[in-house]
N, C-alpha and C positions, 0 to 999 in steps of 0.2 A: 085400906087406910083412907080416912076422910081427907079430901083435898084441902080443907080448911086448916088442917094441922101441918101441912107440908112446909109453908114458909117458916113456921116456928121451929120445926125440926132442923131445917137448913141453917137457920140462925144459930141454933145451939151447936151444930156441928162446926160452924165457922169458929166459934169461941173455943172449941176444943182442939184446934189445929196445933201441930207441933211447934215448939219454940224455934226462934231463928236459927240456932246452932244445928238443928237437924233438918232444916229446909233443904229440899232436894235440888241438886244442880239441874239446869235446863240444857237443852241442846245449844251449842255455841251459836252466836249470831251469824247470819249468812252474809253479812256485809263483805264486800270485796276486800281481799287481802292487799296490803300495801307493802311493796318491796323497797328495801333501803340498801344503799351501798355500804358494804363493810370494808372491802379492799378494792381499790382501783387497779386496773390492769397494769398501769405504768408503775405504780408503787409496788405492785405484786410481781413485777418482772414477768408479765404475761398472764399471771393468775389473777382472775377477777372473782370476787365473792360478794354475794348479796344475801340479805336475810329478811325474813318476814315472820310475823306471829301467826301461827295457825289457829289460835284460840281453842285448841284441843287440850285435853288433860294429858300431861306427859306421863309416860308409863312408869318412869322411875319414882316420881313423887307427885301427889295431887297438889302440892304447893308450888310446883314449877310451871312456868310458862313454856309451852312447846314452841320452839323456834326452828324454822327450817333454814338451813344454809345451802346456797346453790354455788358450787364451785365450777367455774368455766375457765378452761385453759385456752386463752386467746394468744398464746405465744406459739413458737415453732418447735419447742422441745417438750418432751414428756416431763411432767412434774411427778416426783416420787415422794412417798412417805409423808403425806399431808396429815397433820395431827394438831391437837391443842397442847401447847407447852405450859408455861407458868401462867398463873391466874392472879389477878389483883382485884379482890372482891371486898365489898364493904362488910361490916359486921353482920353476921347471921346469913349472909348471902351464900348461895351454893350454885355450882355449875356442873351439870352432868355431861361428860364428853361424848363425842361420837367415836365410833371405831375408826382406826387409821385407814386412810385411803392409800393403798399401796402404790397405785399408778394412775395417772390421768394424762392420756395422750393429747397431743395438740389438736385443737378443734373440738374436743369432747367436753361434756359437762356432767356433773353428778350432784344429787341433792342428799343431804343427811339431816338428822334431827338432833338438837341438843335441848337440854332442859335447864332453865334458869329460875332459881328462887330469888326474886328481888327483895324478899323480906318486907313487902309492902312499902318499899321506898322507891324514889326516883333515881337512886344511885346507878350509874352505868356499870355493866359487867365488863371489866377490862381483862384481856388475856392475849397470849401470843399464839398466832398461827405459825406452825413450823412446817418446813419441807426438808428434804434431804440436804439442801444447800442453803436455805434462807430462813429467816425469822421475821415476822411482821407483827407489830403491836396494833391491836384493834380494840374496839369497844362496841357493845350493843346497848342502846338506850331504849327504854320502854316509855311510851306515853302512859299517863295514869290509867287510861281506859283499858290497857292491856294487863293491868294488875287485877282485873275484876273478872269474875265468872258469873254468868247469868243464873238466876234461881227461879224456880217455879213457885208461885204463890197466888192466892186469891186476892181480890180487892179488899176483902175484910181483913186478911192478914197484913196486907200492905198498910191499911189505915192503922192497924194495931201497932205495927212496927214503927211507923212514922211518928206515932204518938210518943214513943220512947226517945226519939231523936230530935228534940227541939232545942231551942236556945243556941248554944255555940256549935251544936251538931247540925245546924241547918244553915244553908247558904242559898240566896235567891238573887235573881237578876231579871231584867225585862229588856226585850229587844223588839223592834218593829220590823215586821216582814213586809215584803212587797204585796203579798196577797195571802188569803187563808189557804194553807197547803193541803194537799190530799193527805189522808192519814198515812198511807204507805210511804209517801215521800218524806214526811216528818220522821217516821220510824227509821227509814234508811239513813237519814242524816245523823240521828243520835247513835245508831249502831255503827256508823262509820267511825265514831269517836270512841265508843266504849263497848266492851263485850257484855252487854246487858240482855235481859229478856223482857219481852213485852208482857205486862200484867193485864192491861186492858187498853182499848182504844175506842173512844166514843165521840161521835160528831152529830151535830144537829143544832138548829136555831142559830146558825152563824158562829158556832163555838166548837172547838176541837180540844179534847183532853186525852193525853196518852200517858200511861204510867209504866215505869220500868223498874226492874229489881235486879239485884246482884249481891255479891259479897266479895271481899278481897281474897286473893288466892292463898295468902299465907295465914293471916289471923282470922279469916272468915268474918270480918267486920261487915255489918250490913251496909248496903249502898242502895238508896232509893231515889228515884228521879221522877218528877212530874213536869210535864210541859202542857200548859194551857194557853191556847190561842183564841182570843176573843174576836168579835165581829169586825173590829177595827184593825185586825191583823197584828195586834200586840201580843207577843208571846211572853208568858211568865214561866221562868225555869226555876224549879226548887230542887235542891239536892240535899238529902239527909244522909249523914254518914257518921259512924262512930269515930272515924279518923278524920280530924278536922282538916289536915293538909290535903288529904286525898279528896275530900268533899269540895274544898275551895278550888283545887286545880281542875277537877272534873267539871265544875260549873263554868270555869273559864274556857275550857276546851269546847264544851257544848255551845256556849254562847258564841264563840268565834265561828263555829261551824254553821250555826243558824244565820248569823250575820253574813257570812260568805255566800251562802246559797240564797238566802232570803232577800 
């Protein structure tokens, strides 16, 4: 094949890529997991519980966020029959329970997994944790970035999809950083906020451009993010999303993270 034909063929193939709804999920972002307190040991009569979003696909449903619960018995008595009781969930939300923990001795800890479909909303999942002798009302809240799954796409597909998400589906902001960041540092900051995938990262001539892509877990709405940092360390963040509330909230979180570190 003549080398002169290769760029044309590559361009044609880009235009034939699959539509957004069949874009493949990418490996979850490797940003460090953040642990949150679910039940304090004093309130829990010695039982302490924390939770974190693993950013993995839950086995029960691909619409669910996989959430790890860590139970630690910090009391002096064995806790028996730990399970989830009643649930108070918003419309279309679902929660998949863990299997009952029959016994947790003093000083011991155990981790389990639950699945939560937040239905692409920021409504908390409220439920009761029950033991043989007690009941505790708790809630799990998700930042908007945990409602997203990274997707694999080319720059050409990114540009094509972004062209469909303009107007009210686009939110932007600008922040001034202390210096032009390393590409890996900027990527880490964004992935700390949201479970996105990196489409491309380009730097040169005093400018850095990083593109990210994803989709919401429930309705698979496209989520596209671009961060461009110029030679004056001014960063322009653009978020394109089918769901306007998610897009505006994600922009707010990314901006706050860049300001905090920058």
